[in-house]
N, C-alpha and C positions, 0 to 999 in steps of 0.2 A: 552898693559899690558902684561908683560912677565910672563912665568910660575912661575918664582921665586917670582915675585910680588904677584901673586895670593895666595901664601902661607904665606904672612906676617902675616895675622890674625891668622893662625894656630900656628905660632911660638910665637906670642904675647900671645895667650891663654895659651900655655904651660908655658911661663914665669910667668904668673899669679899664676900658681900652684907651682912655684919654682922648676920646674922639672930640674934635672941635666942631661946634655947630656954626659953620660959616658958609651957608649955601649961596650967598650972594654971588660968588665967583663961579658957581658950578656951570652956569650956562656958557660963560666965557671959556672955561676949561673944556667943556664938551665940544665947542666949535673947534678949538685947537686940536683936540683928539681926532675929530673927524678929518681935519686937514692932514694930520699925521698918518691916519689910517689909509688915506688915499695914496700918500707917498709910499708907504710901506707896501701897498698892494702892487704898485708898479715894479717892485723888486721881489715879487713873490717867488720867482724861480730860484733866486740866489740867496734870499734872506736867511734861510735856516742853515745854509752851508758856509756862511761868511766866517772867515777866520779872524778878521779884525773887528774890534767892537765898532758898532755903528750907533751913534748917539745923536739924537735931535734935541734941540732946545727950542722953547717956545719964543714967540715974538720974532724980532728980526735979527737976533744975535747970530753970530757966526757959529757954524757947526764945529764941534771939536771932540776929540777922543778922550774925554775925561768921564769916568764913571764914579760917582760919589758913593754908591752903595745903596742897597734897598733899605727902606725904613723898617723898624721893628714890626709894624703892622701896616699893611697896604690900605687899611681902613682907618688909619690913625690921623688923617688930616681932613681938610674941608672937602676935598674931592672924594675921598673914601667915605666920609660920613654921608655926603649927599647921595652917593651910589647906594649905600645901605638903606637909606630912606626910600629910594626908588625901588629897591628890591623888596622892601617891606610892603610898599603899595602894590607891587606887581603880584606878590604872593596872596595878598588879600583879594585882588581881582581874580586870581586863580581859584580861590575857594568860593568866590561869588559866581563862578562859571563863566567868567568873561575871557578866560585864557585857557587854551588847550594844552595837553601834555607836550605836543610838538612845539608849540609856541614857547613853553617853558624851557625846553631843551635848547632851542635856538637862542633864547634870551640869556641863558647861562653862558653859552659860548661867546655871545656878544659882549657880556660883561667882562669875561676873562680877557678878550682881545682889547677892549677899551682900556682896561686897567694896565695891561702890558704896554700899550701904546703911550698911555699917559706917563707911566713910570720911565719909559724910554725918553719921552720928551722932557722929563725933569732931570735927565741924565743920571738916573739912579740905577739903571741897568742897561746892558747893551741890547737887550731884547732877545739874545740868543743864549744867555746863561741858563744852564739847566736848573741850578739851585733856585735862581730868582723866579723862573717860570713855575717851578714846583711850589714855591711859596705862594704865588698868585693863585694857582688852582686850589691849593689846600685852604687858603683863607677864604676863597670864593665859595668853596663847598661849605665851610663852617658858617658863613653868614647866611647863605641860602637855606641850609638845613635848620638853622635857628629860626629864621623868619618863617619857615614852613610850619614849625611847631607853634610859634606865636600866632600865625594866621589861623591855624586850626582852632586854637583856644579862643581867639577873638570871634570866629564864626560861631562857635558853641555858645559863647557868652551872649552874643547878639540875639541868637535864637531863644535862649533862656529869658532874656529881657523881654522879648515879644510874648512869651508864655506868661510872664508875670503881669504884663499889661493886659493880656487877654482875659486871664482868670481873676485878677485882683484889681485891675485898674488903678494901680498905684506905682509910684516910683521908688518904693523902698528897696533897700539892698539886703533884705532878710530872706533871700532865696538862693538856691543853687540849682544847677542844671547839668545833666550829662547826656550827650548823644553819642552813642558808640560809632555812628557813621563817621564822625570826625576822627576818632581813634584810628579806624582802618584807613581812612583817606590820608591821614598824617603818615602812617607807616608806608603806604604805597608810594606817596610822593617822596619820602625820604629815600626809598629804593630807586626811584626814578632819578633823583638828584645824584645819587652815587654813580649811576650809569652815565649821566651827563659828565661827571668829573672824570670817569674812566675814559670816555671818548675824547675828552679834552687832553688828557695826558698822552693818549695815543696819537692824537693829531700833532702835538708838539714834541713827540718822540721823547717822552719822559718816562721814568720809572713810575709805577703806580703809587698812589697815595693810600694811606691807611685811614679810612673814614672813622672806624671805631676809635682809633687812637686820637684822632683830631677831636672827636666829641668828648672823650674821656679827659682830655687835657685843656679843654676850652675854659675860658673865663666868663663866657656868656651864660652863666647859670644862676644868677640871682633871682630870676623869675621862673626857675625850673630848667630842665635839661632840653634834650632834643626830641622828646617823646610827648605824646598828648597827655598822658596821665600825670606827669610831673608838672606840666603847665597847669593842668586842672587843679592839682593840689595847691599850687601857688595862688591861683585865683580864688578858690573857694575854702581852703583851709587857712591860708596865710593872710588873705586880704578880706574876704567876706566873713570868715570865721563861723561857718555853718555846716561844713561837711569835710570828710577826710577819707582818703584811700590809704589803708594801712600798708599795702605793698603796691608800689607803683608799677611793678612788672605784671600785675594781675591782668588777665585778658577778659574784656567784657563780652557778653553775648552779642551776637549780631542783631540788628534791628531793635536795639535797647535804648529807651529814653527814660530819664528820671528827673522829675522836678520836685524840689522840696521847698516848702514855705514854713518859716517858723510860726507865723500867724498867731502871735500872743494877743488875744483880745480880752480875755477875762480869766480870773481864777475861781475855782470852786472853793467850797469851805475847807477842803483838805489840800488846798494849794495845787490842784491838778489843772492842767491846760493842755490843749492839743495843737500840734503842728499838722501840716497836710503834706501827703506824699502821693504824687501821681507817677505811676510807672507803666510803661508800655514795653512788652516783650513780644515781638512779632505781631500777631493779631490780638493778643491778650492785653487788656487794659485794666489797671487797678487804681482805685482812688481810696486812699487809706488815711485814717487819723493816726497821728504820731503822739502817743501818750507821754507827756512830760510831767514832772512833779518836782516842786521845790522842797528839798529836804533839809532838816537841820543838821543831819549827819555829814552832808557834803553835797557835791555836785553830780553824783552818780545818777540822779533822777532826770537829768537834763541832756542825756545822750542815749541814742538808740542805735542798735545794729540793724541795718536794712534787711538782712536775711531773717533775723528774728521776727521782723514785722511781716515778712512775706511767706515764711515756710509753710504756714497752714494752707496756703493756696496750691501747694504742690503735693502730689501723691508720692508715697515712698517707692512705688514701683517704677516710676519714670526715671530716665537718666537726666537728672537736673544738676549734675556735678559742676558744669561750667557756670550755671546761674548761681548755684550755692556758693561756689568759691569766690565769684566776683562780689556778690551782694554781702557775703560774709566779711569781706574786706572794706566794705563801705559803711561809714557811720554818718548820722545826721545829729546835730546838736544845736543848742541855743547859743546866742551871743554871750549870755552870762557864763555858760560853760567855758567858752573860749577865753573869756576874761579871767575866770577863776583858775583854770588849768594852764593858761598860756600856750595852749596847743597851736595857736596861730603863729607862735614864734619858733615852731619846730619844722624843719624841712626834711624832705625825703621820706623814707619808710619809717612808720611809727605805729606800733600796736597800742591800742587804747583798751582800757578795762570798761566793761559795761555792767559791772556789779556794784 
């Protein structure tokens, strides 16, 4: 799976929103937004209390009190698309450790303010309309939360790619990788973004927004939802066609890493071959063969449940319920299995048979 393939879902989701890729005007727009922000800042004491609509238009045209109305999506034009791309890059910097939580919070506010100023400058809103401002914060949260999940998935993918190059020195896409650190970071960052949205509504004196409802009704779901596991399934079940999580709500153990390589090199006389599974749980490391077999009766020999492969390494006396539950939901399989069963065309929760 190439890096470009990994972003197919991202581009498809953008197309759902009819976003136009015209970033050439973005720098020009940003300069106008900056000028408008300065002008609005001078009216800070009275801006929120104004009773008459205050509308600015770009360039040298005369100011006039005509509000044409907000677009269906504030990210549905070239300015919005360019801002989403900038947010995407910013979230990737966040997962690379280049951006702090405090920086992220400030950036969220900056984007909300820039979007409102731009929409005011396009005479689509007065800047004081509660419904319009709520739309801006709601859609800003939606985009930030989605780009958070995508950035977590991308960070996981790049780390897995490095593992593949380290252990196998090839560029093949016959591998999958899961690092639970990104699962927990994605959850924590989502919570932080919800807090940023709450502070924004408080600052603009708005009623609160329902982040759960925003996520549930979003159209940005062709590459998974707003959580790490659904993004992971999109990457490695739907695109790579090598692994699957049966229940996307399942919680991984902390300090857990899994790398799977199909590694079909040769067949024995009875049509058996091995994949490779590397698992780290805390200080414990396991390097296992994954027994596959091509059968005349069907494709059942080309899929394995990860817990079935691991359970002999855990005693019955220990509390391994969390590990058992997570690994029991994880399957690894061959590309041929994905082709035969079309599991890579199935999205969301999906139980598979290992018999």
